[in-house]
PLY file of the C-alpha trace (Angstrom):
ply
format ascii 1.0
element vertex 609
property float x
property float y
property float z
element edge 608
property int vertex1
property int vertex2
end_header
0.00 0.00 0.00
1.69 3.20 -1.18
0.37 6.67 -0.34
1.58 10.14 -1.33
3.45 10.24 1.97
4.70 6.88 3.10
4.15 6.08 6.78
6.87 6.09 9.40
7.26 2.87 11.40
7.97 2.53 15.14
8.22 -1.04 16.39
8.62 -1.57 20.16
9.47 -4.94 21.74
9.55 -5.82 25.45
11.65 -8.72 26.74
9.83 -11.48 28.68
6.66 -9.45 29.28
3.59 -11.54 30.14
0.19 -11.35 28.44
-1.45 -9.26 31.18
1.55 -7.15 32.23
0.41 -3.79 30.80
-2.64 -1.78 31.77
-4.67 -2.16 28.57
-4.22 -5.94 28.85
-5.51 -6.14 32.42
-2.55 -5.12 34.56
-2.45 -2.95 37.66
0.94 -1.69 36.42
0.85 1.96 35.35
1.38 2.14 31.56
-0.44 5.31 30.42
1.42 5.80 27.15
0.85 2.24 25.93
-2.76 2.42 27.09
-3.25 5.61 25.06
-1.81 3.96 21.96
-4.22 1.06 22.47
-7.15 3.45 22.89
-6.31 4.88 19.47
-5.62 1.52 17.88
-6.24 -2.18 18.15
-5.38 -4.89 20.69
-4.77 -8.46 19.50
-5.63 -11.34 21.84
-4.47 -14.24 19.63
-1.07 -12.90 18.57
1.86 -15.29 18.78
5.65 -15.22 18.95
8.22 -17.97 19.39
8.71 -19.37 22.89
11.99 -17.49 23.42
13.67 -14.20 22.60
16.15 -14.40 19.70
13.91 -16.79 17.71
11.07 -14.26 17.97
13.33 -11.36 17.02
14.52 -13.27 13.96
10.92 -13.79 12.86
9.96 -10.15 13.56
12.73 -8.83 11.30
12.42 -11.38 8.47
8.81 -12.57 8.32
9.88 -16.20 8.19
10.39 -19.04 10.68
13.36 -18.75 13.03
14.66 -22.24 12.13
15.13 -20.94 8.58
16.60 -17.57 9.58
19.48 -18.92 11.73
18.00 -18.84 15.23
16.58 -22.37 15.44
17.44 -22.16 19.12
19.05 -19.58 21.36
22.74 -20.00 20.66
23.31 -19.84 24.44
21.09 -22.92 24.88
22.68 -24.75 21.97
26.15 -23.91 23.26
25.63 -25.53 26.69
22.77 -28.01 27.11
22.03 -27.25 30.76
21.41 -23.55 30.15
17.73 -24.35 29.69
17.65 -27.51 31.76
15.20 -27.61 34.68
15.76 -30.26 37.31
14.50 -33.56 35.93
14.95 -32.53 32.29
17.04 -34.73 29.98
17.10 -33.06 26.57
20.51 -32.51 24.98
20.93 -29.73 22.39
24.00 -31.36 20.77
22.13 -32.56 17.61
21.43 -28.92 16.69
25.02 -27.72 16.93
26.51 -26.59 13.64
23.37 -27.41 11.68
21.84 -25.10 9.04
19.37 -22.77 10.70
21.16 -22.96 14.06
23.99 -20.55 13.34
23.01 -18.23 16.18
22.78 -15.17 13.93
20.65 -14.01 10.99
21.99 -16.11 8.14
22.33 -15.46 4.43
19.09 -17.24 3.56
17.05 -14.23 4.68
16.77 -10.56 3.83
15.81 -8.34 6.76
13.06 -5.78 7.04
15.54 -2.90 7.62
17.55 -3.96 4.56
14.45 -3.81 2.37
13.18 -0.53 3.84
16.62 1.09 3.60
16.84 0.10 -0.06
13.40 1.65 -0.58
14.46 5.00 0.86
13.60 4.64 4.54
15.98 5.86 7.26
16.52 2.80 9.47
17.16 3.30 13.19
17.60 0.87 16.08
18.12 1.28 19.81
18.00 -1.72 22.14
18.40 -5.48 22.19
19.71 -7.21 19.07
20.54 -10.82 20.14
20.97 -11.84 16.49
24.75 -11.97 16.27
27.75 -10.87 18.33
30.27 -9.75 15.71
30.47 -6.68 13.44
29.53 -8.67 10.35
26.37 -9.90 12.17
25.54 -6.50 13.66
22.48 -4.32 13.03
24.63 -2.16 10.74
25.46 -5.21 8.62
21.77 -6.13 8.38
20.27 -2.84 7.29
20.25 -0.35 10.17
21.92 2.94 9.27
22.04 4.09 12.88
22.11 1.62 15.77
22.94 1.37 19.44
22.59 -2.33 20.11
22.71 -4.65 23.10
24.27 -7.74 21.55
23.79 -10.67 24.01
20.67 -12.28 25.44
20.67 -10.30 28.69
22.88 -8.34 31.06
22.97 -6.11 34.09
20.62 -3.21 33.37
22.98 -0.77 35.10
26.12 -2.14 33.47
27.46 -3.27 36.87
30.24 -5.87 36.83
31.71 -7.33 40.04
35.47 -7.12 40.50
36.55 -10.73 41.07
39.00 -11.61 43.81
41.92 -14.03 43.67
41.22 -17.05 41.47
37.45 -16.58 41.41
35.73 -17.02 38.05
32.29 -16.17 36.75
30.00 -19.23 37.14
29.17 -21.02 33.89
25.50 -20.01 33.88
26.34 -16.32 34.34
29.07 -15.91 31.73
26.63 -14.64 29.09
24.11 -12.94 31.37
25.81 -10.04 33.16
28.04 -8.13 30.71
26.22 -5.28 28.93
28.01 -5.71 25.59
26.91 -3.05 23.09
27.83 -1.90 19.63
27.16 1.47 18.02
26.95 1.53 14.24
28.83 -1.78 14.13
31.66 -0.81 16.49
31.91 -2.22 20.02
31.14 0.32 22.73
34.06 0.61 25.16
32.14 2.36 27.95
28.46 2.96 28.55
27.33 6.52 29.38
27.49 7.59 33.03
24.27 6.88 34.93
23.32 4.13 32.49
20.05 2.25 32.94
19.02 0.13 29.96
15.46 1.31 29.24
16.29 4.97 29.77
19.37 4.66 27.59
17.47 3.08 24.70
14.60 5.55 24.89
16.96 8.54 24.99
18.99 7.22 22.06
15.90 6.72 19.89
14.73 10.27 20.66
18.21 11.53 19.73
18.08 9.66 16.42
14.66 11.15 15.65
15.82 14.65 16.54
18.82 14.24 14.22
16.44 13.02 11.50
14.06 15.94 11.91
16.83 18.54 12.00
19.12 16.98 9.38
19.31 16.25 5.67
17.23 13.04 5.91
14.00 14.65 7.10
12.23 13.98 3.78
12.81 10.24 4.18
10.28 8.22 6.21
11.85 6.35 9.12
11.77 2.81 10.48
12.53 2.88 14.22
13.12 -0.40 16.05
13.05 -0.03 19.85
13.55 -3.45 21.51
14.06 -3.21 25.28
16.08 -5.64 27.42
13.52 -5.18 30.23
11.78 -6.72 32.05
14.20 -9.66 31.53
16.10 -10.64 34.68
18.14 -9.58 36.56
15.22 -7.61 37.97
16.53 -4.06 38.39
14.86 -0.66 38.14
15.25 2.97 39.24
14.06 3.55 42.80
11.55 6.21 41.77
9.62 3.53 39.89
10.05 0.77 42.48
8.67 2.81 45.37
5.37 3.30 43.52
4.58 -0.40 43.94
5.42 -0.82 47.60
2.88 -3.21 49.13
1.08 -3.89 45.83
1.95 -7.58 45.84
1.95 -8.47 49.53
-0.95 -10.89 49.02
1.14 -13.07 46.72
0.99 -14.38 43.14
-2.22 -16.42 43.47
-4.24 -13.35 44.47
-2.64 -11.35 41.66
-3.53 -14.10 39.19
-7.20 -13.95 40.16
-7.27 -10.15 39.90
-5.61 -10.21 36.48
-7.98 -12.89 35.21
-11.03 -10.93 36.32
-9.73 -7.78 34.69
-9.06 -9.67 31.43
-12.67 -10.85 31.49
-13.98 -7.36 32.26
-12.04 -5.93 29.32
-13.30 -8.60 26.93
-9.81 -9.95 26.30
-10.67 -13.51 27.40
-14.04 -15.32 27.57
-16.09 -14.77 30.73
-16.23 -18.55 31.32
-12.57 -19.27 30.59
-11.03 -22.12 32.60
-7.46 -21.18 33.56
-4.74 -23.79 33.53
-3.63 -24.72 37.07
-0.34 -23.21 38.21
2.61 -25.56 37.55
5.37 -24.76 40.05
6.37 -27.86 41.99
9.99 -26.70 42.21
9.15 -23.73 44.47
7.12 -23.47 47.64
3.57 -22.10 47.53
3.00 -18.64 49.01
1.44 -19.88 52.24
4.54 -21.98 53.01
7.02 -19.10 52.68
8.54 -17.45 55.72
7.81 -13.73 56.27
11.28 -12.88 54.96
10.79 -15.05 51.85
7.43 -13.41 51.20
8.91 -9.94 51.58
11.68 -10.67 49.07
9.31 -12.39 46.65
6.80 -9.54 46.66
9.66 -7.05 46.30
10.84 -8.92 43.20
7.40 -8.43 41.69
7.45 -4.74 42.68
10.72 -4.36 40.78
9.30 -6.19 37.77
6.35 -3.77 37.76
8.77 -0.85 37.99
10.67 -2.15 34.97
7.46 -2.32 32.97
6.44 1.22 33.93
9.91 2.45 32.98
9.49 0.88 29.53
6.20 2.73 29.19
7.81 6.01 30.23
10.44 5.61 27.51
7.88 4.70 24.89
6.22 7.92 26.05
9.39 9.92 25.38
9.51 8.74 21.79
5.79 9.00 21.04
5.55 12.44 22.66
8.41 13.70 20.50
6.71 12.37 17.35
3.51 14.10 18.41
5.39 17.35 19.08
6.88 17.43 15.58
3.60 16.46 13.91
4.67 12.98 12.77
2.66 10.69 15.07
-0.47 10.63 12.89
1.58 9.31 9.98
3.41 6.70 12.08
2.51 3.04 12.46
3.33 2.23 16.10
3.21 -1.32 17.43
4.17 -2.89 20.75
4.63 -6.53 21.69
6.50 -8.97 23.90
8.99 -11.41 22.41
7.58 -14.41 24.34
5.61 -15.23 27.48
6.67 -14.20 30.97
9.90 -15.80 32.27
8.93 -18.41 34.85
12.14 -20.39 35.30
13.05 -21.11 38.91
16.76 -20.91 38.22
17.64 -21.69 41.81
16.39 -25.23 41.08
18.50 -25.68 37.91
21.45 -28.07 38.37
23.72 -25.68 36.42
22.87 -22.86 38.85
23.06 -24.69 42.15
26.40 -24.47 43.90
28.91 -22.10 42.36
26.45 -19.49 41.09
24.56 -19.21 44.37
27.87 -18.76 46.20
28.99 -16.19 43.64
25.82 -14.15 44.14
26.26 -14.23 47.90
29.86 -13.02 47.61
29.62 -10.37 44.92
26.03 -9.10 45.03
23.84 -7.57 47.71
20.46 -9.27 47.62
19.28 -7.85 50.92
15.66 -6.71 50.87
16.56 -3.02 50.98
18.97 -3.32 48.04
16.87 -5.41 45.66
16.49 -3.70 42.31
19.87 -1.96 42.48
22.69 -2.63 40.03
24.56 -4.83 42.50
21.54 -7.09 43.10
20.72 -10.09 40.93
17.31 -11.80 41.18
14.45 -13.29 39.15
10.84 -13.80 40.25
10.00 -17.43 39.41
7.11 -19.49 38.04
4.26 -18.37 40.29
4.49 -14.67 39.46
5.02 -15.54 35.79
1.83 -17.59 35.70
-0.09 -14.70 37.19
0.80 -12.88 33.96
0.28 -15.73 31.49
-3.10 -16.85 32.89
-5.39 -18.30 31.71
-2.74 -19.97 29.58
-0.49 -22.89 30.42
3.13 -22.38 31.53
5.43 -19.55 30.33
8.53 -18.64 28.31
10.50 -21.47 26.66
7.39 -23.66 26.38
5.29 -23.97 23.24
2.08 -23.92 25.25
0.00 -20.74 24.94
1.63 -19.26 28.05
4.98 -19.33 26.25
3.94 -18.12 22.80
0.79 -15.97 23.13
1.89 -12.39 23.74
0.28 -8.95 24.05
0.24 -6.95 20.82
-1.20 -3.52 20.18
-0.98 -1.27 17.17
-1.85 2.30 16.22
-2.23 2.72 12.49
-1.32 5.69 10.32
-4.30 8.00 9.83
-6.55 6.72 7.07
-5.40 3.10 7.04
-7.86 1.20 9.26
-11.56 1.14 8.39
-14.57 1.28 10.69
-14.42 -2.45 11.42
-11.31 -1.69 13.49
-12.39 1.38 15.41
-10.14 3.04 17.97
-9.75 1.09 21.17
-10.88 -2.09 19.48
-10.02 -5.70 20.18
-9.54 -8.49 17.68
-9.47 -12.21 18.46
-8.11 -13.15 15.01
-4.99 -15.32 14.91
-1.75 -13.63 13.88
1.98 -13.98 14.49
5.16 -11.91 14.61
5.91 -13.20 11.11
3.00 -11.08 9.85
4.75 -7.82 10.74
7.30 -7.77 7.92
4.76 -8.32 5.11
2.37 -5.84 6.77
5.00 -3.11 6.97
6.25 -3.80 3.45
2.72 -3.38 2.08
2.21 -0.15 4.05
5.50 1.17 2.66
4.78 0.04 -0.91
7.82 -2.25 -0.95
7.98 -5.63 -2.70
9.88 -8.50 -1.10
12.80 -9.40 -3.40
12.63 -13.22 -3.07
13.92 -15.45 -4.58
17.14 -13.38 -4.79
18.69 -10.46 -2.94
22.10 -8.97 -3.80
22.96 -12.02 -5.87
22.18 -14.67 -3.27
19.18 -16.95 -2.94
16.76 -16.01 -0.15
13.47 -17.34 1.20
10.16 -15.52 0.98
8.04 -14.62 4.01
5.84 -17.17 5.78
3.75 -14.46 7.43
0.79 -12.66 5.90
0.07 -8.94 5.59
-2.54 -7.56 7.98
-3.42 -4.69 5.64
-6.39 -6.39 3.90
-7.87 -7.11 7.33
-7.22 -3.61 8.62
-8.75 -1.93 5.59
-11.84 -4.14 5.66
-11.02 -6.04 2.47
-10.88 -9.26 4.49
-12.49 -10.30 7.76
-9.42 -12.18 9.00
-5.65 -12.19 8.70
-5.09 -15.92 8.13
-7.40 -18.47 6.57
-9.63 -20.44 8.96
-7.57 -23.58 8.39
-4.15 -21.91 8.71
-1.25 -24.04 9.98
1.49 -22.73 12.29
4.33 -24.61 13.97
6.57 -23.97 16.97
9.69 -25.60 18.38
12.11 -24.38 21.01
14.65 -26.56 22.79
12.69 -29.77 22.23
9.28 -28.32 23.14
6.97 -28.37 20.13
3.51 -27.54 18.83
1.42 -27.33 15.66
-1.83 -25.44 15.31
-4.43 -25.72 12.56
-7.38 -23.43 13.08
-8.69 -23.97 16.61
-6.83 -27.28 17.09
-3.36 -27.57 18.51
-1.02 -30.41 19.43
1.67 -29.81 22.03
4.77 -31.77 23.04
6.27 -30.81 26.41
9.08 -32.99 27.83
9.35 -33.94 31.47
9.28 -32.51 34.10
6.79 -29.84 32.90
4.88 -32.14 30.58
4.11 -35.82 30.00
6.68 -36.17 27.17
4.02 -37.19 24.66
1.87 -35.31 22.19
-1.32 -33.77 23.58
-4.31 -32.39 21.66
-6.42 -29.35 22.54
-9.29 -27.36 21.07
-8.25 -23.79 21.86
-11.67 -22.33 21.11
-13.25 -24.41 23.86
-10.15 -24.85 26.02
-7.73 -21.90 25.73
-6.01 -23.02 28.95
-4.87 -26.30 27.31
-6.26 -28.40 30.14
-8.37 -31.15 28.53
-6.24 -33.45 26.39
-8.36 -34.88 23.55
-5.67 -37.12 22.04
-7.50 -40.35 22.88
-10.92 -39.01 21.91
-9.78 -37.60 18.56
-7.19 -40.07 17.18
-7.77 -39.16 13.52
-7.34 -35.47 14.19
-4.17 -36.24 16.11
-2.80 -38.20 13.13
-3.60 -35.30 10.80
-1.81 -32.79 13.01
1.19 -35.08 13.46
1.54 -35.17 9.66
1.49 -31.39 9.68
4.24 -31.44 12.31
6.37 -33.63 10.03
5.71 -31.18 7.20
6.76 -28.26 9.40
10.04 -30.02 10.28
10.81 -30.58 6.60
9.89 -27.04 5.54
11.86 -25.27 8.26
14.82 -27.59 8.86
13.93 -28.10 12.51
16.32 -30.55 14.20
14.27 -32.73 16.60
15.57 -33.31 20.13
13.28 -36.19 21.05
12.19 -39.37 19.19
8.57 -38.20 19.31
9.49 -35.16 17.22
11.10 -37.11 14.38
14.33 -38.71 13.30
17.70 -37.00 13.16
21.13 -37.88 11.91
23.52 -39.74 14.14
25.40 -37.34 16.41
28.75 -36.32 14.96
31.88 -36.08 17.06
32.16 -32.34 16.43
28.68 -31.76 17.91
29.52 -33.39 21.24
31.77 -30.52 22.29
30.25 -28.14 24.83
30.79 -24.38 25.04
32.54 -23.88 21.68
29.64 -22.53 19.59
29.77 -18.79 20.25
31.52 -16.69 17.58
32.80 -14.16 20.11
33.67 -15.16 23.69
33.28 -11.64 24.98
33.00 -12.68 28.64
36.56 -13.97 28.85
39.30 -11.90 30.45
40.82 -9.51 27.91
38.19 -10.20 25.25
36.70 -6.72 25.11
40.14 -5.12 24.81
41.14 -7.35 21.92
38.01 -8.91 20.37
39.82 -10.54 17.44
41.78 -12.84 19.76
38.53 -14.20 21.15
36.75 -14.76 17.85
35.91 -18.31 16.76
34.64 -20.02 13.66
32.44 -22.83 14.99
32.20 -26.04 13.01
29.36 -26.10 10.46
27.79 -29.17 8.93
28.32 -29.36 5.18
26.26 -31.56 2.92
28.54 -33.74 0.80
27.35 -35.11 -2.54
29.49 -37.99 -3.75
29.39 -39.16 -7.32
28.80 -42.86 -7.80
0 1
1 2
2 3
3 4
4 5
5 6
6 7
7 8
8 9
9 10
10 11
11 12
12 13
13 14
14 15
15 16
16 17
17 18
18 19
19 20
20 21
21 22
22 23
23 24
24 25
25 26
26 27
27 28
28 29
29 30
30 31
31 32
32 33
33 34
34 35
35 36
36 37
37 38
38 39
39 40
40 41
41 42
42 43
43 44
44 45
45 46
46 47
47 48
48 49
49 50
50 51
51 52
52 53
53 54
54 55
55 56
56 57
57 58
58 59
59 60
60 61
61 62
62 63
63 64
64 65
65 66
66 67
67 68
68 69
69 70
70 71
71 72
72 73
73 74
74 75
75 76
76 77
77 78
78 79
79 80
80 81
81 82
82 83
83 84
84 85
85 86
86 87
87 88
88 89
89 90
90 91
91 92
92 93
93 94
94 95
95 96
96 97
97 98
98 99
99 100
100 101
101 102
102 103
103 104
104 105
105 106
106 107
107 108
108 109
109 110
110 111
111 112
112 113
113 114
114 115
115 116
116 117
117 118
118 119
119 120
120 121
121 122
122 123
123 124
124 125
125 126
126 127
127 128
128 129
129 130
130 131
131 132
132 133
133 134
134 135
135 136
136 137
137 138
138 139
139 140
140 141
141 142
142 143
143 144
144 145
145 146
146 147
147 148
148 149
149 150
150 151
151 152
152 153
153 154
154 155
155 156
156 157
157 158
158 159
159 160
160 161
161 162
162 163
163 164
164 165
165 166
166 167
167 168
168 169
169 170
170 171
171 172
172 173
173 174
174 175
175 176
176 177
177 178
178 179
179 180
180 181
181 182
182 183
183 184
184 185
185 186
186 187
187 188
188 189
189 190
190 191
191 192
192 193
193 194
194 195
195 196
196 197
197 198
198 199
199 200
200 201
201 202
202 203
203 204
204 205
205 206
206 207
207 208
208 209
209 210
210 211
211 212
212 213
213 214
214 215
215 216
216 217
217 218
218 219
219 220
220 221
221 222
222 223
223 224
224 225
225 226
226 227
227 228
228 229
229 230
230 231
231 232
232 233
233 234
234 235
235 236
236 237
237 238
238 239
239 240
240 241
241 242
242 243
243 244
244 245
245 246
246 247
247 248
248 249
249 250
250 251
251 252
252 253
253 254
254 255
255 256
256 257
257 258
258 259
259 260
260 261
261 262
262 263
263 264
264 265
265 266
266 267
267 268
268 269
269 270
270 271
271 272
272 273
273 274
274 275
275 276
276 277
277 278
278 279
279 280
280 281
281 282
282 283
283 284
284 285
285 286
286 287
287 288
288 289
289 290
290 291
291 292
292 293
293 294
294 295
295 296
296 297
297 298
298 299
299 300
300 301
301 302
302 303
303 304
304 305
305 306
306 307
307 308
308 309
309 310
310 311
311 312
312 313
313 314
314 315
315 316
316 317
317 318
318 319
319 320
320 321
321 322
322 323
323 324
324 325
325 326
326 327
327 328
328 329
329 330
330 331
331 332
332 333
333 334
334 335
335 336
336 337
337 338
338 339
339 340
340 341
341 342
342 343
343 344
344 345
345 346
346 347
347 348
348 349
349 350
350 351
351 352
352 353
353 354
354 355
355 356
356 357
357 358
358 359
359 360
360 361
361 362
362 363
363 364
364 365
365 366
366 367
367 368
368 369
369 370
370 371
371 372
372 373
373 374
374 375
375 376
376 377
377 378
378 379
379 380
380 381
381 382
382 383
383 384
384 385
385 386
386 387
387 388
388 389
389 390
390 391
391 392
392 393
393 394
394 395
395 396
396 397
397 398
398 399
399 400
400 401
401 402
402 403
403 404
404 405
405 406
406 407
407 408
408 409
409 410
410 411
411 412
412 413
413 414
414 415
415 416
416 417
417 418
418 419
419 420
420 421
421 422
422 423
423 424
424 425
425 426
426 427
427 428
428 429
429 430
430 431
431 432
432 433
433 434
434 435
435 436
436 437
437 438
438 439
439 440
440 441
441 442
442 443
443 444
444 445
445 446
446 447
447 448
448 449
449 450
450 451
451 452
452 453
453 454
454 455
455 456
456 457
457 458
458 459
459 460
460 461
461 462
462 463
463 464
464 465
465 466
466 467
467 468
468 469
469 470
470 471
471 472
472 473
473 474
474 475
475 476
476 477
477 478
478 479
479 480
480 481
481 482
482 483
483 484
484 485
485 486
486 487
487 488
488 489
489 490
490 491
491 492
492 493
493 494
494 495
495 496
496 497
497 498
498 499
499 500
500 501
501 502
502 503
503 504
504 505
505 506
506 507
507 508
508 509
509 510
510 511
511 512
512 513
513 514
514 515
515 516
516 517
517 518
518 519
519 520
520 521
521 522
522 523
523 524
524 525
525 526
526 527
527 528
528 529
529 530
530 531
531 532
532 533
533 534
534 535
535 536
536 537
537 538
538 539
539 540
540 541
541 542
542 543
543 544
544 545
545 546
546 547
547 548
548 549
549 550
550 551
551 552
552 553
553 554
554 555
555 556
556 557
557 558
558 559
559 560
560 561
561 562
562 563
563 564
564 565
565 566
566 567
567 568
568 569
569 570
570 571
571 572
572 573
573 574
574 575
575 576
576 577
577 578
578 579
579 580
580 581
581 582
582 583
583 584
584 585
585 586
586 587
587 588
588 589
589 590
590 591
591 592
592 593
593 594
594 595
595 596
596 597
597 598
598 599
599 600
600 601
601 602
602 603
603 604
604 605
605 606
606 607
607 608
């Protein structure tokens, strides 16, 4: 869709935000700027991402499946099997190592949204979390962003704090890739973060700076694409005190009470059915609220207060950007959308074998997790499965699982003036199915840009798997996907396929039965009543669709129930050698080239007979 003045694009992504964690989706958390955008736009209740962060980000920026784009799994989870290994879990990520689609960065089989928009005359800007490659040749600059300030790893300390180790102490294995705030600016590694750094504020300020430069510079006639992906509210839970103090006492009744309040609010808003049956909380690895000591309750509720503060701080920074666009008269012509990259993070890391022992001791020695200090830069906490399931209710489980709690995320969008018709009036809600893969084709159509597949810059590329929302928004169609659409998911051996209202799910032990289950999401959105035995023919049909998904996307199964895979090769058995840049090692940031690696890649050999 091309108009006389092409629309600007502002895409905002939160990290590990649950379905009901913002005000317009039923939260008690104060998010006035996001709520205002929703009141002038549309909220989506059946919008889906991948079950984890970098896979979702790959799909957002390419419009295709993450197994095709190079992020078949988080490279951190592929690199060391236990990184995503709850107690009782047995899955090994070795079969995925070195395989096509598991490179750990956006590969050459895809063209990115910023590359296409840049080529079409858009100014492309990014501030925030990248997580799609650690080296300059994998950076945002290399994949289409003309200006970028990018957080490269999966997560880090939001204040940039790093403990000064004593003697022979080393960073515990689990923490090596989760505390260093490694950034690049326009493809060059950042040596030092600005004084007073806090992640969300830094990213919001940088995006406003980019927009000011655009408005006042030579590029002001070009429309812009702004990508603002926050690292919050991903753990470690940290936030400015002025936000934390607002929530003092809010959560003293515990996660179960919060879950009931959120559910009721979702019903009142019309975001879930009035008679919805929520999935029971699954959290055997942590004690229920009524068994906690007063001190444990105080720290647990404080963790949730900090989480809420992180969410409000995101909103405040979205407000900075949107208010500036409004001030300069550009907001009406800007498509603004906001989403989470996956469900809320519910891992009880204290129960993970890889965390127990050295990491707990490290936290006690180098961090101050006293009640009064929680949320500061030298604290390091997460909030666990019970708080997470207050945010994902009525759905089952949370991040890293292909149940609805892991993949159904909040999504809201404000359209450029004149785009949406009366069927999508301001403040509306749609229950139509859609996914993050739909964003690239939607934005391309708004911008009047054609996807270049099958070739881009002389190399073969894939086309999008998503579908443009524009026909739905303009009233030319009453849905985004066909009634019998098929969509697949797989993350770290957890899998699912959905066709229309029917979905099969495979969740390994200990969080699932380690067999395929069948649900009718229209009647059972909480995925509670397994119909596998009652509907054997439907199960067979969906299992065939799973096999088709594996073939189409190159998914490497991690369990016999998910399909066959090649015999494990000797090269794949090696642990902790799959990251292209070992930035956490001593001296690495002073001399990056010495700590670069070229991990082994599987090559298909064709032998003549």
